[in-house]
MARKOL-804576 format. One record per atom (N, C-alpha, C): residue number from 1; residue in one letter; atom name; x, y, z. Coordinates in pm, whole numbers, plus 50000, padded with zeros to 5 digits. Atoms other than C-alpha are relative to their C-alpha. Layout:
<sites>
site nr NUM; rest a; atom CA; xx X; yy Y; zz Z
...
</sites>
This chain:
<sites>
site nr 1; rest m; atom N; xx 50028; yy 50142; zz 50010
site nr 1; rest m; atom CA; xx 42468; yy 85358; zz 06563
site nr 1; rest m; atom C; xx 49860; yy 49972; zz 50052
site nr 2; rest s; atom N; xx 50135; yy 50036; zz 49959
site nr 2; rest s; atom CA; xx 42118; yy 85220; zz 06578
site nr 2; rest s; atom C; xx 50001; yy 49865; zz 50070
site nr 3; rest y; atom N; xx 50014; yy 50125; zz 49926
site nr 3; rest y; atom CA; xx 42030; yy 84952; zz 06831
site nr 3; rest y; atom C; xx 49876; yy 49923; zz 49957
site nr 4; rest v; atom N; xx 50122; yy 50062; zz 50052
site nr 4; rest v; atom CA; xx 41700; yy 84879; zz 06655
site nr 4; rest v; atom C; xx 50031; yy 49948; zz 49860
site nr 5; rest t; atom N; xx 49974; yy 50063; zz 50128
site nr 5; rest t; atom CA; xx 41715; yy 84641; zz 06359
site nr 5; rest t; atom C; xx 49873; yy 49998; zz 49916
site nr 6; rest k; atom N; xx 50112; yy 50013; zz 50093
site nr 6; rest k; atom CA; xx 41488; yy 84672; zz 06057
site nr 6; rest k; atom C; xx 50002; yy 49858; zz 49946
site nr 7; rest t; atom N; xx 50011; yy 50134; zz 50055
site nr 7; rest t; atom CA; xx 41361; yy 84339; zz 05936
site nr 7; rest t; atom C; xx 49891; yy 50000; zz 49893
site nr 8; rest d; atom N; xx 50099; yy 50007; zz 50108
site nr 8; rest d; atom CA; xx 41141; yy 84221; zz 05651
site nr 8; rest d; atom C; xx 49940; yy 49860; zz 49993
site nr 9; rest d; atom N; xx 50070; yy 50128; zz 50016
site nr 9; rest d; atom CA; xx 40923; yy 83935; zz 05529
site nr 9; rest d; atom C; xx 50095; yy 49882; zz 49996
site nr 10; rest s; atom N; xx 49909; yy 50114; zz 50020
site nr 10; rest s; atom CA; xx 41223; yy 83719; zz 05439
site nr 10; rest s; atom C; xx 50088; yy 49971; zz 50122
site nr 11; rest l; atom N; xx 49909; yy 50019; zz 49887
site nr 11; rest l; atom CA; xx 41430; yy 83770; zz 05758
site nr 11; rest l; atom C; xx 49931; yy 49990; zz 50135
site nr 12; rest f; atom N; xx 50070; yy 49987; zz 49873
site nr 12; rest f; atom CA; xx 41165; yy 83807; zz 06026
site nr 12; rest f; atom C; xx 50009; yy 49876; zz 50088
site nr 13; rest d; atom N; xx 50004; yy 50122; zz 49918
site nr 13; rest d; atom CA; xx 41140; yy 83444; zz 06141
site nr 13; rest d; atom C; xx 50136; yy 49970; zz 50064
site nr 14; rest s; atom N; xx 49869; yy 50022; zz 49938
site nr 14; rest s; atom CA; xx 41515; yy 83418; zz 06199
site nr 14; rest s; atom C; xx 50035; yy 50115; zz 50095
site nr 15; rest d; atom N; xx 49968; yy 49884; zz 49915
site nr 15; rest d; atom CA; xx 41542; yy 83771; zz 06346
site nr 15; rest d; atom C; xx 49933; yy 49994; zz 50137
site nr 16; rest i; atom N; xx 50067; yy 50003; zz 49869
site nr 16; rest i; atom CA; xx 41284; yy 83711; zz 06621
site nr 16; rest i; atom C; xx 50059; yy 49893; zz 50092
site nr 17; rest h; atom N; xx 49935; yy 50102; zz 49917
site nr 17; rest h; atom CA; xx 41494; yy 83417; zz 06743
site nr 17; rest h; atom C; xx 50142; yy 50038; zz 50041
site nr 18; rest k; atom N; xx 49864; yy 49958; zz 49965
site nr 18; rest k; atom CA; xx 41819; yy 83614; zz 06780
site nr 18; rest k; atom C; xx 50012; yy 50038; zz 50147
site nr 19; rest s; atom N; xx 50006; yy 49972; zz 49856
site nr 19; rest s; atom CA; xx 41715; yy 83715; zz 07134
site nr 19; rest s; atom C; xx 49887; yy 49915; zz 50058
site nr 20; rest n; atom N; xx 50110; yy 50075; zz 49937
site nr 20; rest n; atom CA; xx 41503; yy 83522; zz 07383
site nr 20; rest n; atom C; xx 49872; yy 50082; zz 50001
site nr 21; rest v; atom N; xx 50114; yy 49908; zz 49998
site nr 21; rest v; atom CA; xx 41277; yy 83828; zz 07406
site nr 21; rest v; atom C; xx 50021; yy 50103; zz 49891
site nr 22; rest t; atom N; xx 49990; yy 49904; zz 50110
site nr 22; rest t; atom CA; xx 41205; yy 84045; zz 07104
site nr 22; rest t; atom C; xx 49876; yy 50088; zz 49999
site nr 23; rest l; atom N; xx 50107; yy 49903; zz 50014
site nr 23; rest l; atom CA; xx 40996; yy 84360; zz 07085
site nr 23; rest l; atom C; xx 49998; yy 50045; zz 49855
site nr 24; rest v; atom N; xx 50012; yy 49964; zz 50141
site nr 24; rest v; atom CA; xx 40870; yy 84422; zz 06730
site nr 24; rest v; atom C; xx 49907; yy 50118; zz 49986
site nr 25; rest d; atom N; xx 50078; yy 49880; zz 50028
site nr 25; rest d; atom CA; xx 40748; yy 84763; zz 06621
site nr 25; rest d; atom C; xx 49952; yy 49995; zz 49856
site nr 26; rest f; atom N; xx 50059; yy 49990; zz 50133
site nr 26; rest f; atom CA; xx 40510; yy 84756; zz 06323
site nr 26; rest f; atom C; xx 49968; yy 50147; zz 49978
site nr 27; rest y; atom N; xx 50006; yy 49856; zz 50020
site nr 27; rest y; atom CA; xx 40530; yy 85106; zz 06178
site nr 27; rest y; atom C; xx 49992; yy 50034; zz 49851
site nr 28; rest a; atom N; xx 49988; yy 49948; zz 50137
site nr 28; rest a; atom CA; xx 40522; yy 85323; zz 05863
site nr 28; rest a; atom C; xx 50074; yy 50132; zz 50007
site nr 29; rest d; atom N; xx 49921; yy 49877; zz 50002
site nr 29; rest d; atom CA; xx 40752; yy 85608; zz 05765
site nr 29; rest d; atom C; xx 49914; yy 50127; zz 50007
site nr 30; rest w; atom N; xx 50086; yy 49882; zz 50005
site nr 30; rest w; atom CA; xx 40458; yy 85847; zz 05715
site nr 30; rest w; atom C; xx 49922; yy 50021; zz 50130
site nr 31; rest c; atom N; xx 50080; yy 49999; zz 49877
site nr 31; rest c; atom CA; xx 40306; yy 85776; zz 06060
site nr 31; rest c; atom C; xx 50068; yy 50085; zz 50108
site nr 32; rest e; atom N; xx 49943; yy 49911; zz 49898
site nr 32; rest e; atom CA; xx 40368; yy 86060; zz 06311
site nr 32; rest e; atom C; xx 50017; yy 49932; zz 50137
site nr 33; rest p; atom N; xx 49979; yy 50071; zz 49873
site nr 33; rest p; atom CA; xx 40305; yy 85848; zz 06625
site nr 33; rest p; atom C; xx 50115; yy 49899; zz 49991
site nr 34; rest c; atom N; xx 49888; yy 50094; zz 50019
site nr 34; rest c; atom CA; xx 40549; yy 85592; zz 06480
site nr 34; rest c; atom C; xx 50133; yy 50074; zz 50011
site nr 35; rest k; atom N; xx 49879; yy 49919; zz 49991
site nr 35; rest k; atom CA; xx 40810; yy 85866; zz 06445
site nr 35; rest k; atom C; xx 50030; yy 50036; zz 50145
site nr 36; rest q; atom N; xx 49982; yy 49968; zz 49858
site nr 36; rest q; atom CA; xx 40754; yy 85958; zz 06811
site nr 36; rest q; atom C; xx 50055; yy 49879; zz 50077
site nr 37; rest m; atom N; xx 49955; yy 50123; zz 49933
site nr 37; rest m; atom CA; xx 40819; yy 85595; zz 06910
site nr 37; rest m; atom C; xx 50146; yy 49968; zz 49971
site nr 38; rest a; atom N; xx 49864; yy 50039; zz 50043
site nr 38; rest a; atom CA; xx 41153; yy 85571; zz 06726
site nr 38; rest a; atom C; xx 50106; yy 50024; zz 50107
site nr 39; rest p; atom N; xx 49895; yy 49981; zz 49899
site nr 39; rest p; atom CA; xx 41376; yy 85734; zz 06993
site nr 39; rest p; atom C; xx 49973; yy 49921; zz 50129
site nr 40; rest i; atom N; xx 50034; yy 50080; zz 49882
site nr 40; rest i; atom CA; xx 41190; yy 85551; zz 07271
site nr 40; rest i; atom C; xx 50045; yy 49856; zz 49981
site nr 41; rest l; atom N; xx 49958; yy 50137; zz 50029
site nr 41; rest l; atom CA; xx 41253; yy 85217; zz 07104
site nr 41; rest l; atom C; xx 50152; yy 49989; zz 49996
site nr 42; rest e; atom N; xx 49853; yy 49998; zz 49998
site nr 42; rest e; atom CA; xx 41619; yy 85313; zz 07054
site nr 42; rest e; atom C; xx 50050; yy 49989; zz 50145
site nr 43; rest d; atom N; xx 49962; yy 50006; zz 49858
site nr 43; rest d; atom CA; xx 41643; yy 85372; zz 07431
site nr 43; rest d; atom C; xx 49979; yy 49860; zz 50057
site nr 44; rest v; atom N; xx 50030; yy 50134; zz 49950
site nr 44; rest v; atom CA; xx 41478; yy 85038; zz 07507
site nr 44; rest v; atom C; xx 50104; yy 49901; zz 49947
site nr 45; rest a; atom N; xx 49902; yy 50091; zz 50060
site nr 45; rest a; atom CA; xx 41712; yy 84858; zz 07266
site nr 45; rest a; atom C; xx 50139; yy 50022; zz 50059
site nr 46; rest r; atom N; xx 49867; yy 49968; zz 49945
site nr 46; rest r; atom CA; xx 42023; yy 85037; zz 07397
site nr 46; rest r; atom C; xx 50013; yy 49953; zz 50144
site nr 47; rest d; atom N; xx 49995; yy 50035; zz 49859
site nr 47; rest d; atom CA; xx 41936; yy 84978; zz 07762
site nr 47; rest d; atom C; xx 49987; yy 49849; zz 50024
site nr 48; rest g; atom N; xx 50005; yy 50146; zz 49993
site nr 48; rest g; atom CA; xx 41866; yy 84611; zz 07694
site nr 48; rest g; atom C; xx 49884; yy 49940; zz 50074
site nr 49; rest f; atom N; xx 50112; yy 50052; zz 49920
site nr 49; rest f; atom CA; xx 41596; yy 84557; zz 07958
site nr 49; rest f; atom C; xx 50003; yy 49848; zz 50009
site nr 50; rest g; atom N; xx 49990; yy 50145; zz 49987
site nr 50; rest g; atom CA; xx 41724; yy 84205; zz 08019
site nr 50; rest g; atom C; xx 50021; yy 49930; zz 49868
site nr 51; rest d; atom N; xx 49965; yy 50060; zz 50129
site nr 51; rest d; atom CA; xx 41861; yy 84135; zz 07672
site nr 51; rest d; atom C; xx 49878; yy 49988; zz 49908
site nr 52; rest v; atom N; xx 50114; yy 49995; zz 50091
site nr 52; rest v; atom CA; xx 41555; yy 84237; zz 07471
site nr 52; rest v; atom C; xx 50049; yy 50051; zz 49865
site nr 53; rest g; atom N; xx 49972; yy 49953; zz 50135
site nr 53; rest g; atom CA; xx 41602; yy 84260; zz 07095
site nr 53; rest g; atom C; xx 49884; yy 50085; zz 49954
site nr 54; rest v; atom N; xx 50106; yy 49913; zz 50052
site nr 54; rest v; atom CA; xx 41409; yy 84535; zz 06917
site nr 54; rest v; atom C; xx 50010; yy 50001; zz 49848
site nr 55; rest l; atom N; xx 50009; yy 50004; zz 50145
site nr 55; rest l; atom CA; xx 41298; yy 84499; zz 06556
site nr 55; rest l; atom C; xx 49893; yy 50098; zz 49953
site nr 56; rest k; atom N; xx 50101; yy 49915; zz 50064
site nr 56; rest k; atom CA; xx 41107; yy 84731; zz 06322
site nr 56; rest k; atom C; xx 49958; yy 49936; zz 49869
site nr 57; rest v; atom N; xx 50056; yy 50053; zz 50123
site nr 57; rest v; atom CA; xx 40878; yy 84617; zz 06043
site nr 57; rest v; atom C; xx 49916; yy 50110; zz 49935
site nr 58; rest d; atom N; xx 50076; yy 49901; zz 50075
site nr 58; rest d; atom CA; xx 40758; yy 84870; zz 05784
site nr 58; rest d; atom C; xx 49879; yy 49929; zz 49937
site nr 59; rest v; atom N; xx 50122; yy 50068; zz 50046
site nr 59; rest v; atom CA; xx 40396; yy 84768; zz 05719
site nr 59; rest v; atom C; xx 49974; yy 50021; zz 49852
site nr 60; rest d; atom N; xx 50022; yy 49974; zz 50142
site nr 60; rest d; atom CA; xx 40394; yy 84927; zz 05374
site nr 60; rest d; atom C; xx 50087; yy 49910; zz 49912
site nr 61; rest d; atom N; xx 49907; yy 50081; zz 50077
site nr 61; rest d; atom CA; xx 40694; yy 84724; zz 05256
site nr 61; rest d; atom C; xx 49990; yy 49851; zz 50031
site nr 62; rest n; atom N; xx 50007; yy 50139; zz 49956
site nr 62; rest n; atom CA; xx 40604; yy 84401; zz 05436
site nr 62; rest n; atom C; xx 49856; yy 49958; zz 50025
site nr 63; rest k; atom N; xx 50143; yy 50031; zz 49991
site nr 63; rest k; atom CA; xx 40240; yy 84325; zz 05365
site nr 63; rest k; atom C; xx 49974; yy 49861; zz 50058
site nr 64; rest f; atom N; xx 50018; yy 50137; zz 49950
site nr 64; rest f; atom CA; xx 40283; yy 83953; zz 05440
site nr 64; rest f; atom C; xx 50000; yy 49998; zz 50153
site nr 65; rest l; atom N; xx 49992; yy 49997; zz 49853
site nr 65; rest l; atom CA; xx 40390; yy 84020; zz 05800
site nr 65; rest l; atom C; xx 49883; yy 50076; zz 50061
site nr 66; rest s; atom N; xx 50114; yy 49922; zz 49951
site nr 66; rest s; atom CA; xx 40119; yy 84283; zz 05846
site nr 66; rest s; atom C; xx 49875; yy 49915; zz 50005
site nr 67; rest e; atom N; xx 50117; yy 50088; zz 50005
site nr 67; rest e; atom CA; xx 39857; yy 84030; zz 05742
site nr 67; rest e; atom C; xx 50016; yy 49883; zz 50097
site nr 68; rest r; atom N; xx 49974; yy 50115; zz 49913
site nr 68; rest r; atom CA; xx 40017; yy 83740; zz 05930
site nr 68; rest r; atom C; xx 49972; yy 50033; zz 50147
site nr 69; rest y; atom N; xx 50019; yy 49960; zz 49861
site nr 69; rest y; atom CA; xx 40007; yy 83935; zz 06258
site nr 69; rest y; atom C; xx 49879; yy 50091; zz 50018
site nr 70; rest n; atom N; xx 50126; yy 49928; zz 49991
site nr 70; rest n; atom CA; xx 39675; yy 84106; zz 06182
site nr 70; rest n; atom C; xx 50019; yy 50143; zz 50052
site nr 71; rest i; atom N; xx 49972; yy 49862; zz 49960
site nr 71; rest i; atom CA; xx 39817; yy 84459; zz 06215
site nr 71; rest i; atom C; xx 49896; yy 50090; zz 49934
site nr 72; rest r; atom N; xx 50108; yy 49914; zz 50049
site nr 72; rest r; atom CA; xx 39524; yy 84699; zz 06182
site nr 72; rest r; atom C; xx 50023; yy 50147; zz 50032
site nr 73; rest s; atom N; xx 49972; yy 49864; zz 49956
site nr 73; rest s; atom CA; xx 39666; yy 85009; zz 06351
site nr 73; rest s; atom C; xx 50149; yy 50009; zz 50031
site nr 74; rest i; atom N; xx 49858; yy 49981; zz 49970
site nr 74; rest i; atom CA; xx 40014; yy 85154; zz 06386
site nr 74; rest i; atom C; xx 50019; yy 50127; zz 50081
site nr 75; rest p; atom N; xx 49905; yy 50108; zz 49975
site nr 75; rest p; atom CA; xx 40231; yy 85177; zz 06574
site nr 75; rest p; atom C; xx 49939; yy 49890; zz 50086
site nr 76; rest t; atom N; xx 50035; yy 50115; zz 49918
site nr 76; rest t; atom CA; xx 40176; yy 84830; zz 06714
site nr 76; rest t; atom C; xx 50129; yy 49932; zz 50043
site nr 77; rest m; atom N; xx 49885; yy 50071; zz 49945
site nr 77; rest m; atom CA; xx 40436; yy 84672; zz 06942
site nr 77; rest m; atom C; xx 49955; yy 49860; zz 50039
site nr 78; rest v; atom N; xx 50031; yy 50139; zz 49970
site nr 78; rest v; atom CA; xx 40433; yy 84293; zz 06961
site nr 78; rest v; atom C; xx 50121; yy 49941; zz 50072
site nr 79; rest l; atom N; xx 49895; yy 50058; zz 49919
site nr 79; rest l; atom CA; xx 40633; yy 84113; zz 07227
site nr 79; rest l; atom C; xx 50004; yy 49849; zz 49976
site nr 80; rest f; atom N; xx 49979; yy 50142; zz 50027
site nr 80; rest f; atom CA; xx 40777; yy 83771; zz 07140
site nr 80; rest f; atom C; xx 50097; yy 49943; zz 50102
site nr 81; rest v; atom N; xx 49907; yy 50074; zz 49916
site nr 81; rest v; atom CA; xx 40940; yy 83520; zz 07373
site nr 81; rest v; atom C; xx 50030; yy 49870; zz 49926
site nr 82; rest k; atom N; xx 49955; yy 50118; zz 50075
site nr 82; rest k; atom CA; xx 41143; yy 83254; zz 07192
site nr 82; rest k; atom C; xx 49916; yy 49980; zz 49874
site nr 83; rest g; atom N; xx 50070; yy 50006; zz 50127
site nr 83; rest g; atom CA; xx 40957; yy 83338; zz 06871
site nr 83; rest g; atom C; xx 49850; yy 49991; zz 50008
site nr 84; rest t; atom N; xx 50146; yy 50010; zz 49983
site nr 84; rest t; atom CA; xx 40605; yy 83316; zz 07016
site nr 84; rest t; atom C; xx 49945; yy 50131; zz 50054
site nr 85; rest e; atom N; xx 50062; yy 49877; zz 49952
site nr 85; rest e; atom CA; xx 40383; yy 83621; zz 07055
site nr 85; rest e; atom C; xx 49940; yy 49978; zz 50138
site nr 86; rest v; atom N; xx 50055; yy 50009; zz 49865
site nr 86; rest v; atom CA; xx 40300; yy 83683; zz 07421
site nr 86; rest v; atom C; xx 49913; yy 50120; zz 50036
site nr 87; rest a; atom N; xx 50079; yy 49880; zz 49969
site nr 87; rest a; atom CA; xx 40152; yy 84035; zz 07418
site nr 87; rest a; atom C; xx 50016; yy 50102; zz 49887
site nr 88; rest r; atom N; xx 49989; yy 49890; zz 50097
site nr 88; rest r; atom CA; xx 40085; yy 84342; zz 07205
site nr 88; rest r; atom C; xx 49934; yy 50124; zz 50054
site nr 89; rest r; atom N; xx 50054; yy 49870; zz 49964
site nr 89; rest r; atom CA; xx 40012; yy 84711; zz 07248
site nr 89; rest r; atom C; xx 49996; yy 50086; zz 49873
site nr 90; rest t; atom N; xx 50014; yy 49910; zz 50114
site nr 90; rest t; atom CA; xx 39890; yy 84966; zz 06996
site nr 90; rest t; atom C; xx 50005; yy 50144; zz 50049
site nr 91; rest g; atom N; xx 49991; yy 49858; zz 49967
site nr 91; rest g; atom CA; xx 39966; yy 85337; zz 06997
site nr 91; rest g; atom C; xx 50134; yy 50036; zz 50060
site nr 92; rest t; atom N; xx 49876; yy 49949; zz 49945
site nr 92; rest t; atom CA; xx 40244; yy 85553; zz 07128
site nr 92; rest t; atom C; xx 50009; yy 49966; zz 50148
site nr 93; rest q; atom N; xx 49977; yy 50040; zz 49861
site nr 93; rest q; atom CA; xx 40391; yy 85426; zz 07455
site nr 93; rest q; atom C; xx 50131; yy 50063; zz 50047
site nr 94; rest g; atom N; xx 49878; yy 49945; zz 49943
site nr 94; rest g; atom CA; xx 40655; yy 85579; zz 07683
site nr 94; rest g; atom C; xx 50096; yy 49889; zz 50040
site nr 95; rest k; atom N; xx 49896; yy 50096; zz 49961
site nr 95; rest k; atom CA; xx 40980; yy 85408; zz 07782
site nr 95; rest k; atom C; xx 49964; yy 49933; zz 50132
site nr 96; rest g; atom N; xx 50039; yy 50056; zz 49872
site nr 96; rest g; atom CA; xx 40858; yy 85362; zz 08139
site nr 96; rest g; atom C; xx 49888; yy 49899; zz 49987
site nr 97; rest f; atom N; xx 50111; yy 50093; zz 50023
site nr 97; rest f; atom CA; xx 40537; yy 85201; zz 08019
site nr 97; rest f; atom C; xx 50052; yy 49870; zz 49940
site nr 98; rest l; atom N; xx 49948; yy 50120; zz 50064
site nr 98; rest l; atom CA; xx 40729; yy 84961; zz 07794
site nr 98; rest l; atom C; xx 50077; yy 49914; zz 50098
site nr 99; rest a; atom N; xx 49925; yy 50074; zz 49899
site nr 99; rest a; atom CA; xx 40962; yy 84862; zz 08077
site nr 99; rest a; atom C; xx 49905; yy 49930; zz 50096
site nr 100; rest d; atom N; xx 50099; yy 50060; zz 49909
site nr 100; rest d; atom CA; xx 40666; yy 84803; zz 08312
site nr 100; rest d; atom C; xx 49923; yy 49888; zz 49932
site nr 101; rest w; atom N; xx 50076; yy 50098; zz 50078
site nr 101; rest w; atom CA; xx 40476; yy 84617; zz 08041
site nr 101; rest w; atom C; xx 50080; yy 49871; zz 49984
site nr 102; rest m; atom N; xx 49915; yy 50120; zz 50016
site nr 102; rest m; atom CA; xx 40769; yy 84382; zz 07973
site nr 102; rest m; atom C; xx 50019; yy 49928; zz 50133
site nr 103; rest q; atom N; xx 49985; yy 50062; zz 49868
site nr 103; rest q; atom CA; xx 40816; yy 84327; zz 08346
site nr 103; rest q; atom C; xx 49871; yy 49927; zz 50039
site nr 104; rest k; atom N; xx 50130; yy 50062; zz 49971
site nr 104; rest k; atom CA; xx 40443; yy 84252; zz 08385
site nr 104; rest k; atom C; xx 49985; yy 49868; zz 49926
site nr 105; rest e; atom N; xx 50007; yy 50124; zz 50080
site nr 105; rest e; atom CA; xx 40478; yy 83991; zz 08111
site nr 105; rest e; atom C; xx 50100; yy 49897; zz 50048
site nr 106; rest g; atom N; xx 49908; yy 50096; zz 49940
site nr 106; rest g; atom CA; xx 40744; yy 83827; zz 08326
site nr 106; rest g; atom C; xx 50138; yy 49999; zz 49939
site nr 107; rest l; atom N; xx 49870; yy 49997; zz 50067
site nr 107; rest l; atom CA; xx 41047; yy 83937; zz 08131
site nr 107; rest l; atom C; xx 50103; yy 50075; zz 50081
</sites>
C-alpha cells in the first residue's frame, strides 16, 4: 500500500486541501534522483510527521502544474499549508532533512 498519492492537473487543487500540510513532489519517471526520493517520501507519508499529506506530480504528464509552480529542476518538493505554498527544496533530500525542514517551517 502506498501512502503517497499521485495527483494531476485536474485534481491538484482539491488534493492539496485534504491535509492542512501537504508536501508535493514534482518528479519524472525517468529521473534517477526522483527514484531515490520515492522510498523517502513513502516513509514521510507513512510516519505522518504531524498529519502531513504527500502528493506526487509527474511533470511530463502535468505541464500546467509544472508551469504554474515554475518547476525548472526535479525533484522539487513544495510544502503547502492550507493550500498556500510556504517553502520549496530542489534535489534529493533525506528523511531527516525533510523532517527538520518541515519543523523549521513551523509544522
